[in-house]
Each structure stands twice: as C-alpha cells, then as structure tokens.
MIROMI-714077 format. One record per residue (C-alpha): residue number from 1; residue in three letters; x, y, z. Coordinates in nm, 3 decimals. Layout:
<atoms>
   k   r      px      py      pz
 NUM ala       X       Y       Z
...
</atoms>
This chain:
<atoms>
   k   r      px      py      pz
   1 unk   1.044   3.030   2.909
   2 unk   1.043   3.032   2.554
   3 unk   1.335   2.807   2.495
   4 unk   1.176   2.561   2.746
   5 unk   0.842   2.547   2.551
   6 unk   1.035   2.489   2.239
   7 unk   1.205   2.163   2.403
   8 unk   0.885   2.057   2.562
   9 unk   0.689   2.101   2.182
  10 unk   0.968   1.959   2.021
  11 unk   0.993   1.649   2.265
  12 unk   0.640   1.547   2.214
  13 unk   0.695   1.601   1.841
  14 unk   0.935   1.294   1.863
  15 unk   0.725   1.121   2.117
  16 unk   0.539   0.770   2.036
  17 unk   0.263   0.906   2.269
  18 unk   0.213   1.201   2.022
  19 unk  -0.028   1.016   1.796
  20 unk  -0.266   0.851   2.058
  21 unk  -0.275   1.179   2.250
  22 unk  -0.396   1.381   1.941
  23 unk  -0.634   1.082   1.850
  24 unk  -0.784   1.128   2.212
  25 unk  -0.771   1.472   2.211
  26 unk  -1.004   1.514   1.855
  27 unk  -1.215   1.252   1.983
  28 unk  -1.307   1.431   2.324
  29 unk  -1.309   1.760   2.155
  30 unk  -1.584   1.596   1.872
  31 unk  -1.771   1.437   2.187
  32 unk  -1.772   1.752   2.369
  33 unk  -1.910   1.955   2.098
  34 unk  -2.158   1.705   1.975
  35 unk  -2.267   1.604   2.303
  36 unk  -2.155   1.831   2.635
  37 unk  -2.236   1.553   2.877
  38 unk  -2.077   1.255   2.693
  39 unk  -1.808   1.193   2.909
  40 unk  -2.005   1.255   3.241
  41 unk  -1.956   1.033   3.538
  42 unk  -2.214   0.956   3.788
  43 unk  -2.215   0.753   4.105
  44 unk  -2.553   0.544   4.081
  45 unk  -2.658   0.180   4.265
  46 unk  -2.626  -0.114   4.067
  47 unk  -2.863  -0.425   4.065
  48 unk  -2.733  -0.531   4.412
  49 unk  -2.757  -0.234   4.569
  50 unk  -2.384  -0.097   4.562
  51 unk  -2.272   0.232   4.475
  52 unk  -2.072   0.228   4.138
  53 unk  -1.910   0.437   3.871
  54 unk  -2.118   0.485   3.588
  55 unk  -2.131   0.694   3.246
  56 unk  -1.999   0.647   2.843
  57 unk  -1.642   0.707   3.005
  58 unk  -1.656   0.423   3.239
  59 unk  -1.803   0.219   2.979
  60 unk  -1.527   0.295   2.743
  61 unk  -1.279   0.220   2.977
  62 unk  -1.439  -0.111   3.119
  63 unk  -1.537  -0.274   2.764
  64 unk  -1.183  -0.192   2.643
  65 unk  -1.007  -0.409   2.927
  66 unk  -0.988  -0.759   2.742
  67 unk  -0.842  -0.552   2.392
  68 unk  -0.629  -0.336   2.652
  69 unk  -0.441  -0.671   2.831
  70 unk  -0.437  -0.848   2.466
  71 unk  -0.250  -0.530   2.284
  72 unk   0.022  -0.534   2.617
  73 unk   0.133  -0.821   2.553
  74 unk   0.093  -0.777   2.175
  75 unk   0.321  -0.467   2.207
  76 unk   0.646  -0.708   2.291
  77 unk   0.558  -0.936   2.052
  78 unk   0.537  -0.665   1.765
  79 unk   0.900  -0.544   1.918
  80 unk   1.068  -0.835   1.930
  81 unk   0.944  -1.060   1.612
  82 unk   0.890  -0.778   1.394
  83 unk   0.542  -0.928   1.333
  84 unk   0.195  -0.965   1.518
  85 unk  -0.006  -1.240   1.666
  86 unk  -0.343  -1.307   1.463
  87 unk  -0.448  -1.572   1.690
  88 unk  -0.487  -1.384   2.001
  89 unk  -0.883  -1.397   1.988
  90 unk  -0.904  -1.768   1.918
  91 unk  -0.605  -1.863   2.179
  92 unk  -0.830  -1.630   2.442
  93 unk  -1.099  -1.851   2.366
  94 unk  -0.936  -2.154   2.437
  95 unk  -0.822  -2.025   2.765
  96 unk  -1.178  -1.931   2.828
  97 unk  -1.283  -2.283   2.729
  98 unk  -1.022  -2.422   3.003
  99 unk  -1.151  -2.186   3.267
 100 unk  -1.511  -2.222   3.240
 101 unk  -1.475  -2.584   3.205
 102 unk  -1.290  -2.603   3.542
 103 unk  -1.494  -2.377   3.743
 104 unk  -1.811  -2.613   3.603
 105 unk  -1.648  -2.919   3.726
 106 unk  -1.590  -2.790   4.040
 107 unk  -1.753  -2.612   4.363
 108 unk  -1.711  -2.223   4.312
 109 unk  -1.522  -2.077   4.545
 110 unk  -1.222  -1.810   4.491
 111 unk  -0.950  -2.068   4.532
 112 unk  -1.094  -2.240   4.275
 113 unk  -1.163  -1.934   4.033
 114 unk  -0.789  -1.886   4.123
 115 unk  -0.694  -2.245   4.014
 116 unk  -0.907  -2.233   3.686
 117 unk  -0.728  -1.916   3.570
 118 unk  -0.409  -2.087   3.625
 119 unk  -0.500  -2.364   3.440
 120 unk  -0.611  -2.128   3.153
 121 unk  -0.282  -1.952   3.204
 122 unk  -0.070  -2.309   3.130
 123 unk  -0.272  -2.386   2.820
 124 unk  -0.256  -2.025   2.677
 125 unk   0.131  -2.020   2.779
 126 unk   0.158  -2.354   2.573
 127 unk   0.012  -2.217   2.305
 128 unk   0.228  -1.932   2.304
 129 unk   0.535  -2.153   2.326
 130 unk   0.401  -2.306   2.013
 131 unk   0.374  -2.001   1.817
 132 unk   0.703  -1.872   1.971
 133 unk   0.865  -2.191   1.833
 134 unk   0.751  -2.154   1.486
 135 unk   0.847  -1.781   1.489
 136 unk   1.199  -1.802   1.686
 137 unk   1.313  -2.169   1.565
 138 unk   1.169  -2.234   1.251
 139 unk   1.202  -1.852   1.115
 140 unk   0.816  -1.874   0.987
 141 unk   0.702  -1.495   0.971
 142 unk   0.490  -1.419   1.264
 143 unk   0.141  -1.332   1.110
 144 unk   0.172  -1.692   0.896
 145 unk   0.299  -1.876   1.215
 146 unk  -0.023  -1.765   1.377
 147 unk  -0.248  -1.848   1.109
 148 unk  -0.258  -2.210   1.214
 149 unk  -0.421  -2.140   1.559
 150 unk  -0.612  -1.833   1.424
 151 unk  -0.776  -2.098   1.212
 152 unk  -0.809  -2.383   1.433
 153 unk  -0.835  -2.231   1.764
 154 unk  -1.191  -2.171   1.763
 155 unk  -1.251  -2.531   1.684
 156 unk  -1.053  -2.618   1.949
 157 unk  -1.254  -2.433   2.190
 158 unk  -1.563  -2.598   2.053
 159 unk  -1.410  -2.974   2.120
 160 unk  -1.301  -2.861   2.481
 161 unk  -1.671  -2.742   2.525
 162 unk  -1.815  -3.079   2.423
 163 unk  -1.960  -2.910   2.120
 164 unk  -2.154  -2.666   2.329
 165 unk  -2.171  -2.295   2.456
 166 unk  -2.120  -2.362   2.816
 167 unk  -2.287  -2.141   3.124
 168 unk  -2.181  -2.058   3.432
 169 unk  -2.390  -2.251   3.702
 170 unk  -2.282  -2.036   3.998
 171 unk  -2.220  -1.685   3.857
 172 unk  -2.192  -1.505   4.220
 173 unk  -1.839  -1.496   4.255
 174 unk  -1.689  -1.482   3.878
 175 unk  -1.954  -1.175   3.836
 176 unk  -1.726  -0.981   4.063
 177 unk  -1.442  -1.031   3.863
 178 unk  -1.653  -0.941   3.517
 179 unk  -1.827  -0.625   3.662
 180 unk  -1.762  -0.529   4.021
 181 unk  -1.640  -0.629   4.349
 182 unk  -1.863  -0.503   4.635
 183 unk  -1.784  -0.173   4.826
 184 unk  -1.545  -0.086   4.489
 185 unk  -1.721   0.140   4.232
 186 unk  -1.461   0.087   3.992
 187 unk  -1.515  -0.193   3.790
 188 unk  -1.305  -0.501   3.836
 189 unk  -1.190  -0.550   3.488
 190 unk  -0.996  -0.173   3.501
 191 unk  -0.846  -0.272   3.794
 192 unk  -0.702  -0.590   3.641
 193 unk  -0.584  -0.373   3.331
 194 unk  -0.397  -0.160   3.570
 195 unk  -0.227  -0.412   3.795
 196 unk  -0.094  -0.620   3.451
 197 unk   0.050  -0.238   3.355
 198 unk   0.236  -0.219   3.699
 199 unk   0.321  -0.536   3.731
 200 unk   0.524  -0.523   3.341
 201 unk   0.613  -0.167   3.416
 202 unk   0.810  -0.358   3.699
 203 unk   0.919  -0.605   3.458
 204 unk   1.033  -0.386   3.229
 205 unk   1.226  -0.129   3.477
 206 unk   1.408  -0.423   3.681
 207 unk   1.479  -0.623   3.391
 208 unk   1.638  -0.607   3.067
 209 unk   1.351  -0.757   2.876
 210 unk   1.263  -0.417   2.708
 211 unk   1.591  -0.340   2.591
 212 unk   1.647  -0.693   2.461
 213 unk   1.316  -0.737   2.284
 214 unk   1.376  -0.386   2.097
 215 unk   1.727  -0.517   2.033
 216 unk   1.635  -0.804   1.860
 217 unk   1.338  -0.631   1.678
 218 unk   1.581  -0.345   1.554
 219 unk   1.897  -0.591   1.473
 220 unk   1.852  -0.930   1.546
 221 unk   2.211  -1.027   1.438
 222 unk   2.357  -0.720   1.626
 223 unk   2.167  -0.837   1.918
 224 unk   2.296  -1.209   1.888
 225 unk   2.646  -1.062   1.876
 226 unk   2.596  -0.873   2.185
 227 unk   2.543  -1.195   2.346
 228 unk   2.155  -1.157   2.369
 229 unk   1.981  -1.478   2.236
 230 unk   1.713  -1.371   1.977
 231 unk   1.536  -1.744   2.020
 232 unk   1.506  -1.702   2.387
 233 unk   1.375  -1.341   2.368
 234 unk   1.092  -1.453   2.119
 235 unk   0.966  -1.738   2.273
 236 unk   0.954  -1.551   2.594
 237 unk   0.765  -1.260   2.460
 238 unk   0.516  -1.511   2.312
 239 unk   0.438  -1.689   2.630
 240 unk   0.391  -1.365   2.792
 241 unk   0.126  -1.275   2.540
 242 unk  -0.030  -1.617   2.654
 243 unk  -0.045  -1.483   2.994
 244 unk  -0.236  -1.172   2.842
 245 unk  -0.444  -1.428   2.659
 246 unk  -0.572  -1.633   2.972
 247 unk  -0.643  -1.309   3.150
 248 unk  -0.878  -1.164   2.863
 249 unk  -1.023  -1.514   2.834
 250 unk  -1.122  -1.541   3.164
 251 unk  -1.252  -1.213   3.203
 252 unk  -1.439  -1.251   2.902
 253 unk  -1.643  -1.544   3.060
 254 unk  -1.666  -1.361   3.426
 255 unk  -1.809  -1.057   3.230
 256 unk  -2.029  -1.292   2.984
 257 unk  -2.108  -1.567   3.224
 258 unk  -2.101  -1.807   2.939
 259 unk  -1.869  -1.900   2.658
 260 unk  -1.930  -1.924   2.290
 261 unk  -1.658  -2.024   2.040
 262 unk  -1.777  -1.865   1.770
 263 unk  -1.844  -1.509   1.873
 264 unk  -1.645  -1.444   2.191
 265 unk  -1.368  -1.172   2.107
 266 unk  -1.457  -1.220   1.761
 267 unk  -1.238  -0.999   1.556
 268 unk  -1.023  -0.851   1.855
 269 unk  -0.700  -0.953   1.735
 270 unk  -0.730  -0.741   1.458
 271 unk  -0.785  -0.434   1.717
 272 unk  -0.506  -0.528   1.906
 273 unk  -0.306  -0.476   1.617
 274 unk  -0.461  -0.143   1.539
 275 unk  -0.404  -0.064   1.925
 276 unk  -0.012  -0.126   1.881
 277 unk  -0.001   0.097   1.555
 278 unk  -0.250   0.368   1.726
 279 unk  -0.015   0.356   2.039
 280 unk   0.296   0.509   1.819
 281 unk   0.437   0.135   1.807
 282 unk   0.652   0.061   1.460
 283 unk   0.483  -0.279   1.340
 284 unk   0.829  -0.382   1.215
 285 unk   0.959  -0.428   1.543
 286 unk   1.215  -0.176   1.772
 287 unk   1.112   0.043   2.021
 288 unk   0.783   0.060   2.167
 289 unk   0.521   0.204   2.428
 290 unk   0.326  -0.022   2.615
 291 unk   0.124   0.280   2.751
 292 unk   0.089   0.421   2.410
 293 unk  -0.082   0.070   2.282
 294 unk  -0.353   0.069   2.600
 295 unk  -0.417   0.418   2.494
 296 unk  -0.474   0.289   2.154
 297 unk  -0.723  -0.021   2.279
 298 unk  -0.917   0.258   2.440
 299 unk  -0.909   0.497   2.126
 300 unk  -1.058   0.222   1.948
 301 unk  -1.312   0.165   2.192
 302 unk  -1.384   0.522   2.246
 303 unk  -1.443   0.579   1.851
 304 unk  -1.701   0.276   1.888
 305 unk  -1.909   0.430   2.117
 306 unk  -1.909   0.784   1.946
 307 unk  -2.038   0.595   1.646
 308 unk  -2.312   0.429   1.821
 309 unk  -2.380   0.732   1.984
 310 unk  -2.447   0.903   1.627
 311 unk  -2.674   0.610   1.582
 312 unk  -2.456   0.471   1.305
 313 unk  -2.558   0.110   1.200
 314 unk  -2.369  -0.152   1.328
 315 unk  -2.304  -0.299   0.964
 316 unk  -2.149   0.009   0.887
 317 unk  -1.946   0.071   1.225
 318 unk  -1.640  -0.128   1.084
 319 unk  -1.627   0.091   0.768
 320 unk  -1.610   0.441   0.947
 321 unk  -1.354   0.321   1.234
 322 unk  -1.149   0.165   0.898
 323 unk  -1.149   0.545   0.778
 324 unk  -1.067   0.694   1.101
 325 unk  -0.812   0.441   1.175
 326 unk  -0.622   0.476   0.864
 327 unk  -0.625   0.833   0.900
 328 unk  -0.449   0.800   1.223
 329 unk  -0.169   0.549   1.117
 330 unk  -0.100   0.794   0.837
 331 unk  -0.046   1.091   1.024
 332 unk   0.181   0.877   1.253
 333 unk   0.364   0.739   0.934
 334 unk   0.725   0.853   0.907
 335 unk   0.680   1.022   0.594
 336 unk   0.417   1.229   0.766
 337 unk   0.616   1.281   1.052
 338 unk   0.904   1.437   0.845
 339 unk   0.719   1.684   0.662
 340 unk   0.581   1.771   0.982
 341 unk   0.911   1.818   1.173
 342 unk   1.054   2.016   0.866
 343 unk   0.739   2.211   0.893
 344 unk   0.784   2.313   1.262
 345 unk   1.140   2.344   1.194
 346 unk   1.049   2.632   0.923
 347 unk   0.785   2.822   1.139
 348 unk   1.038   2.816   1.426
 349 unk   1.285   2.984   1.216
 350 unk   1.072   3.207   1.063
 351 unk   0.911   3.314   1.401
 352 unk   1.284   3.395   1.549
 353 unk   1.370   3.604   1.259
 354 unk   1.047   3.836   1.294
 355 unk   1.145   3.850   1.669
 356 unk   1.494   3.959   1.583
 357 unk   1.373   4.202   1.334
 358 unk   1.137   4.367   1.607
 359 unk   1.413   4.375   1.848
</atoms>
C-alpha cells in the first residue's frame, strides 16, 4: 500500500497537471474559507422561464469558454512552433465580424447560423495559414510573425463592419448559442468547449498529429530525418487554431448580441498564453497537455471572479492577477521542480530510515 502511494505521489509530482491541480486546490480552499457558499450551484428559472444552472462555479466555467477554446488551439501551436500566436484576439474579432455580417445580410435560421460559422471558419483559417506560412516557410519567430495581425486585425474587423459596431437584428436563435438552449440547464458555450475537447482528443488518439507536433517542437531537424515535414505540421496547427478562433469569435457574438471591434475579446491572447503556461506546458514547445491548458483557462477566470468577489477594483485586477500568475508559473518552473524533487527524495529516504530503525 505504501509503495503504491509512493508511486502515485511520484507520478503526480512529475505530471504536467500538477500545477493546475495545485492552483485549483488553493483557489477552492481560499474561497471556501472566505465564503463557504462561493461554489454553490442552484437550479433557477431564467428570463425565458427555463430551468438553468446558476452560481459562481457555473459563471466561471461559462465565462471562460472563449478563453478555453483559444487555449486548445494555442497549445498545439506552442508545442509545434516553440512560440505563441498573439493575434488570436484580433483574429477572433475578424471571425466574429464575418459571422455577424453574414447573419445580418440573410434571414435568421439554424442553417444560416451554421453557414455564417463556416464562413468565419474559412476566413480565420486563411489568416491562420498566413501566420503559419510566415512561421513555417519564412522561419519568422511566431510572436513576431503574428504581431502583424495583432496590430492590423481589429482595423480589418472595423473595415468589414463598415466602420460600425453591428448588432444582431434577431437575437432569438443566436442567443441559444451564447446562453442556454431550451430544456438544457447547462450553458451552451460550456457544451461547445466539451465537444471541441472531445473532437481534439479523438484526433490526437487516432492520428499522429500530437506525436508529430511534439517531435517538431522538441527537435525539428530530428523530426525531419524521421520523415516528418515540419512545415506541414506548423501550417496545420495554425489552421486548427484558426478554427478555434472562429468558434471563440462566433460564441462571443452570440453571447453579446453585437460586436465592437475595439473591446471584443480584448487582451484574451495574453490570457490564452497564460492558460497554456499554467496548464503545465513548456512555452518553448514539445510535450503538451490539452486538458491542462483548459484547466489553466478556468483557473484564470476563477481568479478574476475571486478578486471581483473581494471587491478589488477593476483597475487593480490585472496587477493582482499578475502576482498570482507569476507565483504559479515560478512554482511550475524546471528549477523549482528540480529542488522539489530532491526534497521529496530526501524526505522519502529519511522516512525509510526511520521505519527501518523502528523495526
């Protein structure tokens, strides 16, 4: 029993999920001490008379949906390209602009919503391919390559919108995708994140995409010698990120019922990078954990909700969040992990010596 516990502890200590699990645990304990009812969930009637889940926990998971979707795509890009795409917020605004303008130009229906989403996917994938081409073919560092779209993306969305902030004329159907479907108590964005995670899990399980992305991120030259095309893999992961961007932009439009190119998903690219880091993924590429990145997104939103509940001013939220996130990232750094592993080994040896002496 002791050996099994030791093996489990050792496996957890070396797991990529250690940091997000530890951060979740600390946030839960802190909030339960501060307010025992903080994570309570209730079944209530919404404005349409439907029974839906409500509470801080549901709000955290729901409001983190766009961030979680972007973190899924960002994880693959980080793993394969050894860098991050800082244009995802701007690209999501462009995708959202295409989505809302297609809907405004046609009669609202479920097939039209699907068509608008596919149109936004095509546009986002083209921009993803543009970023991927700069990174894969021209060997430009990802953060520099995506700086182009980061700078110009919201202006492109402004141009697509005709210099306006368009509203959805009929919000009945789109509201279902941003809030709740009738008869389903779970917010739709949460369900979309679950579907996206399941699809990515199936892709990684039944294809070699995950293995190839890790191989390219760890050693591109070795991957090439083993028959893996790094250019193709990098292009592919940026295009996949484009799909996640389109989904995040479309969900945000459905949630808000409008699109403002200046404020839509503002600064979400930084949170997406942080979610990947908090999830235990190395920002220099290689091995990755998709679940860890999604957990990182929920941790960021949980932290923000906690700070708001403590009545921290919105101007100071970023400073408090930065301090906590720096602590989380430092705890997950290789240096700290090395010393923690040495300390654990020493404690284990001392425990074994004491037990031997007792015998």
